MOPAC internal coordinates of N, CA, C and O (Angstrom, degrees):
PM7 1SCF
backbone

  N    0.0000 0     0.00 0     0.00 0    0    0    0
  C    1.4408 1     0.00 0     0.00 0    1    0    0
  C    1.5102 1   109.45 1     0.00 0    2    1    0
  O    1.2310 1   118.74 1   -52.65 1    3    2    1
  N    1.2868 1   120.01 1   127.35 1    3    2    1
  C    1.4906 1   120.47 1  -176.63 1    5    3    2
  C    1.5261 1   107.91 1   -89.57 1    6    5    3
  O    1.2310 1   122.14 1    -9.76 1    7    6    5
  N    1.3229 1   113.52 1   170.24 1    7    6    5
  C    1.4420 1   119.38 1  -179.92 1    9    7    6
  C    1.4782 1   109.94 1   -67.75 1   10    9    7
  O    1.2310 1   117.80 1   151.69 1   11   10    9
  N    1.2500 1   121.79 1   -28.31 1   11   10    9
  C    1.4636 1   122.82 1   174.00 1   13   11   10
  C    1.5618 1   111.56 1   -66.27 1   14   13   11
  O    1.2310 1   121.50 1   142.32 1   15   14   13
  N    1.3138 1   114.74 1   -37.68 1   15   14   13
  C    1.4306 1   119.51 1   175.05 1   17   15   14
  C    1.5242 1   113.56 1   -60.22 1   18   17   15
  O    1.2310 1   122.14 1   137.36 1   19   18   17
  N    1.3270 1   113.51 1   -42.64 1   19   18   17
  C    1.5201 1   120.84 1   177.69 1   21   19   18
  C    1.5197 1   107.61 1   -66.70 1   22   21   19
  O    1.2310 1   120.25 1   140.15 1   23   22   21
  N    1.3528 1   117.12 1   -39.85 1   23   22   21
  C    1.5199 1   119.11 1  -177.17 1   25   23   22
  C    1.5613 1   107.80 1   -68.39 1   26   25   23
  O    1.2310 1   119.49 1   145.48 1   27   26   25
  N    1.3380 1   118.58 1   -34.52 1   27   26   25
  C    1.4713 1   121.26 1   178.93 1   29   27   26
  C    1.5583 1   108.32 1   -64.87 1   30   29   27
  O    1.2310 1   120.50 1   131.81 1   31   30   29
  N    1.3437 1   116.65 1   -48.19 1   31   30   29
  C    1.4753 1   119.36 1   177.80 1   33   31   30
  C    1.5350 1   112.54 1   -59.01 1   34   33   31
  O    1.2310 1   120.04 1   139.55 1   35   34   33
  N    1.3009 1   117.53 1   -40.45 1   35   34   33
  C    1.3696 1   119.58 1  -178.24 1   37   35   34
  C    1.6272 1   113.88 1   -77.33 1   38   37   35
  O    1.2310 1   121.20 1   159.64 1   39   38   37
  N    1.2328 1   115.32 1   -20.36 1   39   38   37
  C    1.4615 1   117.15 1   179.54 1   41   39   38
  C    1.5211 1   115.97 1   -96.69 1   42   41   39
  O    1.2310 1   119.75 1   172.38 1   43   42   41
  N    1.3327 1   118.09 1    -7.62 1   43   42   41
  C    1.4707 1   121.98 1  -178.68 1   45   43   42
  C    1.5440 1   112.21 1   -61.86 1   46   45   43
  O    1.2310 1   117.92 1   133.68 1   47   46   45
  N    1.3207 1   121.56 1   -46.32 1   47   46   45
  C    1.4675 1   119.47 1  -178.65 1   49   47   46
  C    1.4864 1   116.91 1   -66.58 1   50   49   47
  O    1.2310 1   120.29 1   163.17 1   51   50   49
  N    1.3008 1   117.06 1   -16.83 1   51   50   49
  C    1.4693 1   122.57 1   178.71 1   53   51   50
  C    1.5545 1   114.54 1  -112.97 1   54   53   51
  O    1.2310 1   120.05 1  -172.16 1   55   54   53
  N    1.3236 1   117.50 1     7.84 1   55   54   53
  C    1.4222 1   116.34 1  -170.21 1   57   55   54
  C    1.5773 1   112.75 1   -76.31 1   58   57   55
  O    1.2310 1   122.73 1   -30.30 1   59   58   57
  N    1.3255 1   112.37 1   149.70 1   59   58   57
  C    1.4387 1   120.49 1   170.19 1   61   59   58
  C    1.5484 1    99.47 1   -98.37 1   62   61   59
  O    1.2310 1   119.64 1   -65.68 1   63   62   61
  N    1.2618 1   118.29 1   114.32 1   63   62   61
  C    1.5095 1   121.79 1  -168.03 1   65   63   62
  C    1.5225 1   113.81 1   -52.88 1   66   65   63
  O    1.2310 1   119.73 1   134.02 1   67   66   65
  N    1.2930 1   118.12 1   -45.98 1   67   66   65
  C    1.4461 1   120.31 1  -176.72 1   69   67   66
  C    1.5188 1   110.32 1   -69.33 1   70   69   67
  O    1.2310 1   119.54 1   125.92 1   71   70   69
  N    1.3031 1   118.47 1   -54.08 1   71   70   69
  C    1.4881 1   121.96 1  -176.39 1   73   71   70
  C    1.5500 1   108.49 1   -65.23 1   74   73   71
  O    1.2310 1   118.26 1   145.93 1   75   74   73
  N    1.2904 1   120.93 1   -34.07 1   75   74   73
  C    1.3920 1   122.18 1   178.91 1   77   75   74
  C    1.5473 1   114.34 1   -65.66 1   78   77   75
  O    1.2310 1   122.74 1   135.39 1   79   78   77
  N    1.3699 1   112.36 1   -44.61 1   79   78   77
  C    1.4355 1   118.75 1  -178.75 1   81   79   78
  C    1.5369 1   112.08 1   -65.88 1   82   81   79
  O    1.2310 1   120.42 1   150.75 1   83   82   81
  N    1.3056 1   116.80 1   -29.25 1   83   82   81
  C    1.4332 1   123.38 1  -177.43 1   85   83   82
  C    1.5847 1   112.08 1   -82.95 1   86   85   83
  O    1.2310 1   121.28 1   159.94 1   87   86   85
  N    1.3365 1   115.16 1   -20.06 1   87   86   85
  C    1.4222 1   116.36 1   179.77 1   89   87   86
  C    1.5209 1   115.95 1   -88.60 1   90   89   87
  O    1.2310 1   120.19 1    11.30 1   91   90   89
  N    1.3754 1   117.24 1  -168.70 1   91   90   89
  C    1.3962 1   123.17 1  -170.26 1   93   91   90
  C    1.5103 1   112.03 1   -64.91 1   94   93   91
  O    1.2310 1   120.81 1   141.25 1   95   94   93
  N    1.3577 1   116.05 1   -38.75 1   95   94   93
  C    1.4588 1   118.86 1   179.65 1   97   95   94
  C    1.5168 1   112.21 1   -67.70 1   98   97   95
  O    1.2310 1   121.25 1   142.78 1   99   98   97
  N    1.3079 1   115.21 1   -37.22 1   99   98   97
  C    1.4866 1   121.09 1  -178.12 1  101   99   98
  C    1.5523 1   105.31 1   -68.16 1  102  101   99
  O    1.2310 1   117.86 1   137.50 1  103  102  101
  N    1.3171 1   121.69 1   -42.50 1  103  102  101
  C    1.4566 1   120.59 1   176.71 1  105  103  102
  C    1.4836 1   113.87 1   -65.71 1  106  105  103
  O    1.2310 1   119.96 1   147.71 1  107  106  105
  N    1.3960 1   117.67 1   -32.29 1  107  106  105
  C    1.4552 1   120.98 1   171.87 1  109  107  106
  C    1.4766 1   111.11 1   -62.11 1  110  109  107
  O    1.2310 1   120.18 1   135.07 1  111  110  109
  N    1.3508 1   117.25 1   -44.93 1  111  110  109
  C    1.4470 1   123.60 1  -171.64 1  113  111  110
  C    1.5435 1   108.63 1   -66.88 1  114  113  111
  O    1.2310 1   119.65 1   150.09 1  115  114  113
  N    1.3278 1   118.27 1   -29.91 1  115  114  113
  C    1.4509 1   120.25 1  -179.94 1  117  115  114
  C    1.5719 1   112.73 1   -70.75 1  118  117  115
  O    1.2310 1   121.54 1   158.85 1  119  118  117
  N    1.3738 1   114.66 1   -21.15 1  119  118  117
  C    1.4184 1   114.60 1   179.97 1  121  119  118
  C    1.5686 1   112.80 1  -109.11 1  122  121  119
  O    1.2310 1   119.66 1   178.63 1  123  122  121
  N    1.3436 1   118.26 1    -1.37 1  123  122  121
  C    1.4523 1   120.76 1   179.62 1  125  123  122
  C    1.5195 1   112.86 1  -112.72 1  126  125  123
  O    1.2310 1   120.17 1   -61.36 1  127  126  125
  N    1.3170 1   117.27 1   118.64 1  127  126  125
  C    1.3517 1   121.09 1  -176.86 1  129  127  126
  C    1.5409 1   115.81 1   -62.69 1  130  129  127
  O    1.2310 1   121.39 1   141.75 1  131  130  129
  N    1.3548 1   114.94 1   -38.25 1  131  130  129
  C    1.4918 1   116.99 1   176.67 1  133  131  130
  C    1.5646 1   110.11 1   -62.79 1  134  133  131
  O    1.2310 1   119.54 1   139.09 1  135  134  133
  N    1.2958 1   118.48 1   -40.91 1  135  134  133
  C    1.4544 1   120.01 1  -179.24 1  137  135  134
  C    1.5183 1   112.58 1   -72.29 1  138  137  135
  O    1.2310 1   120.33 1   149.49 1  139  138  137
  N    1.4010 1   116.98 1   -30.51 1  139  138  137
  C    1.4630 1   120.73 1   174.06 1  141  139  138
  C    1.4986 1   108.62 1   -62.99 1  142  141  139
  O    1.2310 1   120.27 1   135.70 1  143  142  141
  N    1.3588 1   117.09 1   -44.30 1  143  142  141
  C    1.4266 1   121.95 1   179.79 1  145  143  142
  C    1.5119 1   111.99 1   -63.18 1  146  145  143
  O    1.2310 1   119.15 1   135.31 1  147  146  145
  N    1.3510 1   119.22 1   -44.69 1  147  146  145
  C    1.3840 1   123.90 1  -179.98 1  149  147  146
  C    1.5925 1   111.79 1   -62.63 1  150  149  147
  O    1.2310 1   123.16 1   137.12 1  151  150  149
  N    1.2967 1   111.55 1   -42.88 1  151  150  149
  C    1.5223 1   116.73 1   176.88 1  153  151  150
  C    1.4902 1   112.36 1   -64.95 1  154  153  151
  O    1.2310 1   120.46 1   145.38 1  155  154  153
  N    1.3495 1   116.73 1   -34.62 1  155  154  153
  C    1.4219 1   116.92 1   178.44 1  157  155  154
  C    1.6053 1   111.22 1   -70.76 1  158  157  155
  O    1.2310 1   121.73 1   141.64 1  159  158  157
  N    1.2725 1   114.29 1   -38.36 1  159  158  157
  C    1.4590 1   119.35 1   175.80 1  161  159  158
  C    1.5179 1   111.81 1   -60.78 1  162  161  159
  O    1.2310 1   120.97 1   136.41 1  163  162  161
  N    1.2942 1   115.74 1   -43.59 1  163  162  161
  C    1.3979 1   121.10 1  -176.29 1  165  163  162
  C    1.5557 1   109.06 1   -67.58 1  166  165  163
  O    1.2310 1   120.06 1   137.55 1  167  166  165
  N    1.4158 1   117.49 1   -42.45 1  167  166  165
  C    1.4426 1   120.02 1   177.66 1  169  167  166
  C    1.5124 1   110.87 1   -60.58 1  170  169  167
  O    1.2310 1   120.34 1   138.80 1  171  170  169
  N    1.3869 1   116.96 1   -41.20 1  171  170  169
  C    1.4698 1   118.91 1  -179.37 1  173  171  170
  C    1.4958 1   108.65 1   -65.56 1  174  173  171
  O    1.2310 1   118.88 1   137.41 1  175  174  173
  N    1.3220 1   119.74 1   -42.59 1  175  174  173
  C    1.5172 1   121.63 1   177.00 1  177  175  174
  C    1.5509 1   110.53 1   -55.44 1  178  177  175
  O    1.2310 1   121.94 1   131.40 1  179  178  177
  N    1.3251 1   113.89 1   -48.60 1  179  178  177
  C    1.4448 1   123.96 1  -178.14 1  181  179  178
  C    1.5995 1   110.20 1   -55.28 1  182  181  179
  O    1.2310 1   123.38 1   129.40 1  183  182  181
  N    1.3958 1   111.13 1   -50.60 1  183  182  181
  C    1.5484 1   114.56 1   177.14 1  185  183  182
  C    1.4859 1   111.13 1   -59.33 1  186  185  183
  O    1.2310 1   120.20 1   138.19 1  187  186  185
  N    1.3159 1   117.23 1   -41.81 1  187  186  185
  C    1.5253 1   121.55 1  -176.84 1  189  187  186
  C    1.5860 1   107.23 1   -60.40 1  190  189  187
  O    1.2310 1   120.79 1   134.93 1  191  190  189
  N    1.3032 1   116.09 1   -45.07 1  191  190  189
  C    1.4469 1   120.60 1  -178.42 1  193  191  190
  C    1.4246 1   112.20 1   -66.81 1  194  193  191
  O    1.2310 1   119.39 1   141.70 1  195  194  193
  N    1.3074 1   118.77 1   -38.30 1  195  194  193
  C    1.4756 1   123.35 1   173.14 1  197  195  194
  C    1.4922 1   112.52 1   -60.83 1  198  197  195
  O    1.2310 1   121.53 1   142.70 1  199  198  197
  N    1.3550 1   114.67 1   -37.30 1  199  198  197
  C    1.4914 1   118.80 1  -175.84 1  201  199  198
  C    1.5566 1   109.95 1   -70.99 1  202  201  199
  O    1.2310 1   122.22 1   147.75 1  203  202  201
  N    1.3290 1   113.35 1   -32.25 1  203  202  201
  C    1.5159 1   117.66 1   175.65 1  205  203  202
  C    1.4910 1   113.16 1   -57.41 1  206  205  203
  O    1.2310 1   120.36 1   145.39 1  207  206  205
  N    1.2871 1   116.93 1   -34.61 1  207  206  205
  C    1.5464 1   122.53 1   176.54 1  209  207  206
  C    1.5132 1   111.76 1   -66.27 1  210  209  207
  O    1.2310 1   118.70 1   161.69 1  211  210  209
  N    1.2555 1   120.09 1   -18.31 1  211  210  209
  C    1.3378 1   123.33 1   178.99 1  213  211  210
  C    1.5810 1   117.15 1   -87.78 1  214  213  211
  O    1.2310 1   122.26 1   170.24 1  215  214  213
  N    1.2632 1   113.27 1    -9.76 1  215  214  213
  C    1.5226 1   118.54 1  -179.59 1  217  215  214
  C    1.5456 1   107.34 1   -74.83 1  218  217  215
  O    1.2310 1   122.57 1   -53.71 1  219  218  217
  N    1.3464 1   112.68 1   126.29 1  219  218  217
  C    1.4619 1   121.26 1  -175.75 1  221  219  218
  C    1.5387 1   112.35 1  -125.65 1  222  221  219
  O    1.2310 1   119.50 1  -152.67 1  223  222  221
  N    1.3085 1   118.57 1    27.33 1  223  222  221
  C    1.4310 1   117.61 1  -175.73 1  225  223  222
  C    1.4971 1   109.83 1   -74.95 1  226  225  223
  O    1.2310 1   118.33 1   -38.44 1  227  226  225
  N    1.2662 1   120.78 1   141.56 1  227  226  225
  C    1.4316 1   123.75 1   178.00 1  229  227  226
  C    1.4917 1   111.89 1   -93.95 1  230  229  227
  O    1.2310 1   120.79 1   -31.06 1  231  230  229
  N    1.3213 1   116.10 1   148.94 1  231  230  229
  C    1.4707 1   120.06 1   178.55 1  233  231  230
  C    1.5110 1   109.05 1   -69.90 1  234  233  231
  O    1.2310 1   121.14 1   -32.50 1  235  234  233
  N    1.3768 1   115.43 1   147.50 1  235  234  233
  C    1.3950 1   119.78 1  -179.66 1  237  235  234
  C    1.4829 1   111.49 1   -59.71 1  238  237  235
  O    1.2310 1   119.78 1   -30.88 1  239  238  237
  N    1.4072 1   118.02 1   149.12 1  239  238  237
  C    1.4695 1   116.56 1  -175.57 1  241  239  238
  C    1.5402 1   111.58 1   -65.91 1  242  241  239
  O    1.2310 1   119.42 1   157.00 1  243  242  241
  N    1.3277 1   118.72 1   -23.00 1  243  242  241
  C    1.4683 1   120.53 1  -174.38 1  245  243  242
  C    1.4765 1   109.11 1   -83.25 1  246  245  243
  O    1.2310 1   117.91 1   177.08 1  247  246  245
  N    1.3631 1   121.59 1    -2.92 1  247  246  245
  C    1.4942 1   121.66 1  -175.11 1  249  247  246
  C    1.5136 1   110.36 1   -62.47 1  250  249  247
  O    1.2310 1   118.19 1   131.76 1  251  250  249
  N    1.2721 1   121.06 1   -48.24 1  251  250  249
  C    1.4884 1   123.68 1  -174.68 1  253  251  250
  C    1.5059 1   109.20 1   -59.18 1  254  253  251
  O    1.2310 1   121.16 1   129.82 1  255  254  253
  N    1.3203 1   115.39 1   -50.18 1  255  254  253
  C    1.5085 1   120.59 1  -179.57 1  257  255  254
  C    1.5063 1   108.88 1   -59.13 1  258  257  255
  O    1.2310 1   118.53 1   137.77 1  259  258  257
  N    1.3418 1   120.41 1   -42.23 1  259  258  257
  C    1.4854 1   124.55 1   179.70 1  261  259  258
  C    1.5173 1   112.09 1   -59.36 1  262  261  259
  O    1.2310 1   122.75 1   132.96 1  263  262  261
  N    1.3729 1   112.34 1   -47.04 1  263  262  261
  C    1.4604 1   117.96 1  -177.21 1  265  263  262
  C    1.5196 1   109.00 1   -66.28 1  266  265  263
  O    1.2310 1   118.90 1   133.42 1  267  266  265
  N    1.2788 1   119.70 1   -46.58 1  267  266  265
  C    1.5130 1   126.63 1   178.53 1  269  267  266
  C    1.5336 1   108.49 1   -56.32 1  270  269  267
  O    1.2310 1   120.06 1   137.16 1  271  270  269
  N    1.2972 1   117.49 1   -42.84 1  271  270  269
  C    1.4633 1   119.81 1  -176.75 1  273  271  270
  C    1.5521 1   108.81 1   -70.17 1  274  273  271
  O    1.2310 1   120.98 1   145.37 1  275  274  273
  N    1.4031 1   115.73 1   -34.63 1  275  274  273
  C    1.4318 1   117.63 1  -176.02 1  277  275  274
  C    1.5057 1   111.62 1   -75.48 1  278  277  275
  O    1.2310 1   119.45 1   152.52 1  279  278  277
  N    1.3276 1   118.65 1   -27.48 1  279  278  277
  C    1.4834 1   122.16 1   177.10 1  281  279  278
  C    1.5509 1   112.26 1   -95.97 1  282  281  279
  O    1.2310 1   118.97 1  -172.73 1  283  282  281
  N    1.3487 1   119.57 1     7.27 1  283  282  281
  C    1.4231 1   116.76 1   174.07 1  285  283  282
  C    1.5394 1   114.06 1    93.72 1  286  285  283
  O    1.2310 1   118.68 1  -155.45 1  287  286  285
  N    1.3271 1   120.11 1    24.55 1  287  286  285
  C    1.4109 1   122.65 1   174.34 1  289  287  286
  C    1.4800 1   112.57 1   111.98 1  290  289  287
  O    1.2310 1   121.42 1    -4.89 1  291  290  289
  N    1.3357 1   114.88 1   175.11 1  291  290  289
  C    1.4616 1   120.83 1  -178.76 1  293  291  290
  C    1.5301 1   111.39 1   -70.69 1  294  293  291
  O    1.2310 1   120.27 1   -24.46 1  295  294  293
  N    1.3446 1   117.09 1   155.54 1  295  294  293
  C    1.4814 1   117.54 1  -175.64 1  297  295  294
  C    1.5404 1   111.95 1   -64.47 1  298  297  295
  O    1.2310 1   121.71 1   -31.92 1  299  298  297
  N    1.2520 1   114.34 1   148.08 1  299  298  297
  C    1.4642 1   122.73 1   178.67 1  301  299  298
  C    1.5242 1   111.25 1   -95.34 1  302  301  299
  O    1.2310 1   118.65 1   -44.11 1  303  302  301
  N    1.2947 1   120.18 1   135.89 1  303  302  301
  C    1.4324 1   123.97 1   175.14 1  305  303  302
  C    1.5440 1   108.23 1   -51.76 1  306  305  303
  O    1.2310 1   120.99 1   -42.30 1  307  306  305
  N    1.3162 1   115.71 1   137.70 1  307  306  305
  C    1.4613 1   118.65 1  -179.97 1  309  307  306
  C    1.5377 1   112.26 1  -126.51 1  310  309  307
  O    1.2310 1   120.05 1    -6.50 1  311  310  309
  N    1.2345 1   117.51 1   173.50 1  311  310  309
  C    1.4988 1   123.51 1  -176.34 1  313  311  310
  C    1.5754 1   105.96 1   -76.83 1  314  313  311
  O    1.2310 1   119.25 1   -20.75 1  315  314  313
  N    1.3714 1   119.04 1   159.25 1  315  314  313
  C    1.4870 1   119.15 1  -177.21 1  317  315  314
  C    1.4960 1   109.19 1   -62.58 1  318  317  315
  O    1.2310 1   117.63 1   146.83 1  319  318  317
  N    1.3949 1   122.12 1   -33.17 1  319  318  317
  C    1.4075 1   120.45 1   178.21 1  321  319  318
  C    1.4380 1   113.11 1   -63.67 1  322  321  319
  O    1.2310 1   119.39 1   136.70 1  323  322  321
  N    1.3226 1   118.77 1   -43.30 1  323  322  321
  C    1.4120 1   122.44 1   174.74 1  325  323  322
  C    1.5913 1   111.75 1   -61.63 1  326  325  323
  O    1.2310 1   121.87 1   138.03 1  327  326  325
  N    1.2640 1   114.02 1   -41.97 1  327  326  325
  C    1.5470 1   115.47 1   174.87 1  329  327  326
  C    1.4413 1   111.34 1   -55.02 1  330  329  327
  O    1.2310 1   118.73 1   133.72 1  331  330  329
  N    1.3820 1   120.02 1   -46.28 1  331  330  329
  C    1.3782 1   122.24 1  -175.25 1  333  331  330
  C    1.5271 1   112.86 1   -66.67 1  334  333  331
  O    1.2310 1   122.36 1   138.17 1  335  334  333
  N    1.3584 1   113.08 1   -41.83 1  335  334  333
  C    1.4823 1   120.68 1   174.10 1  337  335  334
  C    1.4956 1   110.19 1   -56.05 1  338  337  335
  O    1.2310 1   119.35 1   134.61 1  339  338  337
  N    1.2837 1   118.84 1   -45.39 1  339  338  337
  C    1.4152 1   123.31 1  -177.81 1  341  339  338
  C    1.5467 1   109.36 1   -66.19 1  342  341  339
  O    1.2310 1   120.02 1   142.58 1  343  342  341
  N    1.3331 1   117.57 1   -37.42 1  343  342  341
  C    1.3893 1   118.41 1   177.91 1  345  343  342
  C    1.6081 1   113.48 1   -68.93 1  346  345  343
  O    1.2310 1   122.60 1   147.39 1  347  346  345
  N    1.3237 1   112.63 1   -32.61 1  347  346  345
  C    1.4989 1   117.93 1   175.93 1  349  347  346
  C    1.5199 1   108.64 1   -69.02 1  350  349  347
  O    1.2310 1   120.49 1   136.55 1  351  350  349
  N    1.3505 1   116.67 1   -43.45 1  351  350  349
  C    1.4356 1   120.79 1   179.55 1  353  351  350
  C    1.5444 1   109.68 1   -61.99 1  354  353  351
  O    1.2310 1   120.77 1   137.88 1  355  354  353
  N    1.3073 1   116.12 1   -42.12 1  355  354  353
  C    1.4785 1   118.62 1  -178.39 1  357  355  354
  C    1.5666 1   109.57 1   -63.39 1  358  357  355
  O    1.2310 1   121.91 1   135.54 1  359  358  357
  N    1.3364 1   113.95 1   -44.46 1  359  358  357
  C    1.4800 1   117.99 1  -178.36 1  361  359  358
  C    1.5532 1   108.49 1   -64.37 1  362  361  359
  O    1.2310 1   119.54 1   142.42 1  363  362  361
  N    1.3353 1   118.47 1   -37.58 1  363  362  361
  C    1.4608 1   119.27 1  -178.35 1  365  363  362
  C    1.5554 1   106.30 1   -68.45 1  366  365  363
  O    1.2310 1   119.98 1   141.84 1  367  366  365
  N    1.3075 1   117.64 1   -38.16 1  367  366  365
  C    1.4786 1   118.56 1  -179.89 1  369  367  366
  C    1.4942 1   111.91 1   -65.55 1  370  369  367
  O    1.2310 1   120.04 1   144.96 1  371  370  369
  N    1.3617 1   117.53 1   -35.04 1  371  370  369
  C    1.4732 1   120.46 1   179.92 1  373  371  370
  C    1.5058 1   106.98 1   -69.51 1  374  373  371
  O    1.2310 1   118.03 1   140.70 1  375  374  373
  N    1.3154 1   121.36 1   -39.30 1  375  374  373
  C    1.4798 1   124.21 1  -176.30 1  377  375  374
  C    1.5400 1   106.35 1   -67.63 1  378  377  375
  O    1.2310 1   120.38 1   139.29 1  379  378  377
  N    1.3371 1   116.88 1   -40.71 1  379  378  377
  C    1.4622 1   121.00 1   178.74 1  381  379  378
  C    1.5200 1   110.16 1   -64.44 1  382  381  379
  O    1.2310 1   119.78 1   133.40 1  383  382  381
  N    1.3383 1   118.02 1   -46.60 1  383  382  381
  C    1.4399 1   120.82 1   178.30 1  385  383  382
  C    1.5233 1   112.46 1   -58.03 1  386  385  383
  O    1.2310 1   120.90 1   137.44 1  387  386  385
  N    1.4118 1   115.88 1   -42.56 1  387  386  385
  C    1.4680 1   119.66 1  -179.63 1  389  387  386
  C    1.5718 1   110.27 1   -65.96 1  390  389  387
  O    1.2310 1   121.17 1   141.93 1  391  390  389
  N    1.3036 1   115.36 1   -38.07 1  391  390  389
  C    1.4315 1   118.15 1   178.91 1  393  391  390
  C    1.5028 1   111.20 1   -66.59 1  394  393  391
  O    1.2310 1   120.00 1   138.15 1  395  394  393
  N    1.3074 1   117.61 1   -41.85 1  395  394  393
  C    1.4508 1   122.63 1   177.53 1  397  395  394
  C    1.5365 1   110.54 1   -62.34 1  398  397  395
  O    1.2310 1   120.99 1   135.85 1  399  398  397
  N    1.2824 1   115.71 1   -44.15 1  399  398  397
  C    1.5221 1   119.36 1   176.26 1  401  399  398
  C    1.5224 1   112.34 1   -61.96 1  402  401  399
  O    1.2310 1   120.77 1   137.01 1  403  402  401
  N    1.2907 1   116.14 1   -42.99 1  403  402  401
  C    1.4125 1   117.91 1   179.35 1  405  403  402
  C    1.5755 1   110.56 1   -67.21 1  406  405  403
  O    1.2310 1   118.99 1   137.05 1  407  406  405
  N    1.2908 1   119.54 1   -42.95 1  407  406  405
  C    1.4269 1   120.67 1   173.37 1  409  407  406
  C    1.5416 1   114.02 1   -58.07 1  410  409  407
  O    1.2310 1   121.96 1   142.36 1  411  410  409
  N    1.3491 1   113.86 1   -37.64 1  411  410  409
  C    1.5162 1   114.33 1   177.96 1  413  411  410
  C    1.4629 1   110.42 1   -68.08 1  414  413  411
  O    1.2310 1   117.81 1   138.46 1  415  414  413
  N    1.3063 1   121.78 1   -41.54 1  415  414  413
  C    1.4071 1   124.76 1  -179.28 1  417  415  414
  C    1.6180 1   111.25 1   -64.88 1  418  417  415
  O    1.2310 1   121.09 1   136.20 1  419  418  417
  N    1.2937 1   115.52 1   -43.80 1  419  418  417
  C    1.4329 1   118.82 1   175.77 1  421  419  418
  C    1.5973 1   111.36 1   -59.42 1  422  421  419
  O    1.2310 1   121.36 1   131.71 1  423  422  421
  N    1.3286 1   115.00 1   -48.29 1  423  422  421
  C    1.3893 1   115.85 1   177.48 1  425  423  422
  C    1.5305 1   114.93 1   -62.97 1  426  425  423
  O    1.2310 1   119.50 1   142.96 1  427  426  425
  N    1.3382 1   118.55 1   -37.04 1  427  426  425
  C    1.4003 1   121.90 1   175.58 1  429  427  426
  C    1.5478 1   109.13 1   -62.83 1  430  429  427
  O    1.2310 1   121.14 1   138.04 1  431  430  429
  N    1.3588 1   115.42 1   -41.96 1  431  430  429
  C    1.4224 1   115.17 1  -176.09 1  433  431  430
  C    1.5387 1   111.61 1   -67.59 1  434  433  431
  O    1.2310 1   120.77 1   144.92 1  435  434  433
  N    1.3696 1   116.12 1   -35.08 1  435  434  433
  C    1.4927 1   120.22 1   176.35 1  437  435  434
  C    1.5440 1   110.88 1   -58.45 1  438  437  435
  O    1.2310 1   120.69 1   137.51 1  439  438  437
  N    1.3085 1   116.29 1   -42.49 1  439  438  437
  C    1.4026 1   122.71 1  -173.19 1  441  439  438
  C    1.5470 1   109.12 1   -76.07 1  442  441  439
  O    1.2310 1   121.04 1   130.16 1  443  442  441
  N    1.3077 1   115.61 1   -49.84 1  443  442  441
  C    1.4602 1   122.84 1  -169.75 1  445  443  442
  C    1.5953 1   110.03 1   -94.93 1  446  445  443
  O    1.2310 1   120.69 1   151.54 1  447  446  445
  N    1.3077 1   116.28 1   -28.46 1  447  446  445
  C    1.4736 1   117.17 1  -178.49 1  449  447  446
  C    1.5020 1   114.69 1   -79.29 1  450  449  447
  O    1.2310 1   119.27 1   165.35 1  451  450  449
  N    1.2544 1   119.00 1   -14.65 1  451  450  449
  C    1.4534 1   126.71 1  -176.57 1  453  451  450
  C    1.5095 1   110.36 1   -74.65 1  454  453  451
  O    1.2310 1   118.36 1   162.71 1  455  454  453
  N    1.3360 1   120.73 1   -17.29 1  455  454  453
  C    1.4688 1   122.79 1  -175.17 1  457  455  454
  C    1.4902 1   110.79 1   -79.31 1  458  457  455
  O    1.2310 1   120.10 1   180.00 1  459  458  457

């Protein structure tokens, strides 16, 4: 794999399609089968992610009642301190989930992207 192939892989997530195709990396990708395949995979992923934004299914009406029953009833009003702590905990959970997702993507790319 050449340095240009590596540059193509690194630039795909941030590429401006028209400018990228007209530049040096785009010209390289037109002559490199490995880069063409990587570009095609990236475009397919991009289309799939765009399609996810079109999903407009509503949750079933019974979902809230089922969740409340599973956790022991509706939430109880809490003090402002508890509310802030819950907000901090929720933010920490979101950061942890994002980090885990990033780690999973990096690991997947190492295994599948090396081919």
